[in-house]
Residue, then its C-alpha position, 0 to 999 in steps of 0.5 A: m984862389i980857386e982855379n976858374v973861380v972869378v970874382k968881379d968888383l960891383k959898379v956901384i952907381p950913386d945919385d940923388r935917388g939912391c944907386l944902381v949896382e950893375c952885376l953881371r953883363s953879357d960883355d963880362p968875359f967870364f959870362k958862358k950864358f943865361g939859364q934862369f935867376y933866382f934869390t934864396s935867403c938864409y937866416p942867421g945861425i943857418i949855415k946853406a952847404w954843401h952842394l956843387h954843379k956838373i954843368q952849371t955856373d953860379n953868378v952870385v952876388c948878395v943883394s941884402g945883409m952879409m954873408k960868409l961864401v965858401l968854395c971848395d974845389a972838387r975837380e980832380g984835375s984842377s990845379t986848386y983841387q981840395d982847396i978852400d976860399e972863403y969870401f965875405i960879400g954883400y953891402l959892405n963889400p960888393k962882388l959878384i963870384s962866378i962859380p964853375p961846375g965842380v966846386l962846391h959851394g954854401f954861405t951863411p949870414v954874417g951877423n943878426e940879420m937875414s942874407i938874401m943871395a941872387n944867382c944868375s945861373s947858366e942853365l934852367y933848373n930840372y926838375k926831373k934830373p937836377d944838375e945838382i949834388r947836395i951834402s949836408v953841412d951835419d954829415e960828420n964825414r962831409q962827403f958825397m959822390d965820388l970824392k977822395f977827399t973829406i971837406l976840411y972847413d969849420w963854419k963857426i966864427k972865427n974871433k981873431 
């Protein structure tokens, strides 16, 4: 597992009316601070990758459907530098993934339905100077910024 990434099993509280799912609490040991909360969706066959933040921590939960979330450690001083982790999260596997600064990440739906991700980030989005660096998953080199390595990840479905 990539250094400083936190995976939290989500607490589902069912009752006669449905359920409540606790995602992130200010007393979670990994909670930094609140910046903003937003949703992002992704259609089947689309890959939203790669991006990272230099300052921001992302706390993500798949709130609709299922998704494959992929992380790649781009922090040179990290003990897990260049490691890649995959998480399959959503209604079948409710988890919060806390992604620290310097870790590349992206996601794609699993199955034939759109997936929706909620993110409670530690920072506000700065429209004039975004704390976000992006690279297209279609870029053959899969290199950007000052990365000294190529991201070696194949997004194709693996039929084992």
